[in-house]
C-alpha positions, 0 to 999 in steps of 0.5 A: 500500500502506498503512503500519502505524501505531503510535499513542500514544493518551494519555488518553481525553480525547484524543477531546475535547481539542484538542491537537497529537496530536488535530489530527494524527490528524484530518489523518492520517485524511483521507490514508488510505482503508482498506477496514478496520482491524485494531487491537491495543490496549493495553487488551485483554489476554488469555493467548491471542490473541483476535479480535473477530468482532462485527458491531456492536462497542459503544463501551466506556467502560473508564475512570473519573473523566472528564467525563460528555461522554466517557462519552456518546461513541459510535463506531458503526463496523461490525465485519468478521466475515468478515475477523475469522473468517479471521484467527482461523483463520489465526492460531489465535486465539479468536473472541469478541464484544467492543466497541471499548475506548478504545485503539481508538475514541478515535484512530479517532473522530478519524481516521475520524469518520464511523465508516464504516470496519469495525474488527476488534480483536485482543487483546494476548497477555500470555504472548507474548514480544516476538519473538512480537509482532513475528511476529504483525505479520509474519503480519498483513502476509502475511495481509492482502495482496491477491493483486494486491499491494495492501494495503487493510487498515490495521494499527494498534498503539495504545498509548503511547510513554511511559506512567507514569500515576503521574507525570502533570503538567498537560496542557501541562507540559514533558517531564521528561528521564527521559521524553525519554531513553526516547522518544529511545532508541526513536526512534533505534533505529527510525530506524536499523532496529535491530529486535533492540535493540527486542526488548530494549526493557526494558533501554533507558534509563529503560524501566521508569520510563516503562513500569511495565507493558509493555502500552502499548509492546508494540503498537508491536512488532506494528505494526513487524512488520506494516510496513517502515522506520519514520518518525515522523509526529508528536511531542508531549507531554501531561501531561509524561509521555505522549509522543504519538508516532506512527510509520508503518511503510511 
């Protein structure tokens, strides 16, 4: 059975820059063999839950101010329309045609560089509570489990453990204490299985400093709901304030 994952995708330049997180994602993908991926990205928000039913989702370059080489990147992974429509029915979600935003294609391009694993994108509903986002993960876990008990669909929540873009530092800058305080709090709660505390994560130390808006933390809640106990597989920092932690929920 595959774990669900929370991936900190950091800057879009993760696709091209050899950092510890970049290298780890390349290694991680080689250890997984999913039939499909269902990804909830911080970069697709909507009031209602939506599901992309695109057969060939385009690569969305939903950013600006980066080198031309990044805009030339393409990730031509197929969609999984049949799976997507089933999820839309079972989750009472709106089926739409949509490409892969950089929260989806950047980490997936490192994990599965052959672009041969079908991808279904789900939106992040802005009107839902933290508890409802965890429940979404739980529903995905139940829906994607095969009758024989084997899980071959990989659920990914793609966001960032810390994400204050106003305070970006040089790529190799050390992590300030206020960033580490929130990252450590989250790690300690996950390691202890304290899910109720994580539902109230905005009350955590330095939470709002690290997340002026909530969308980059919320995919962790979906991934947590879709799996079991948490294990941190990777920890590094980029630009001082972007904790690139990756958690597996087995």
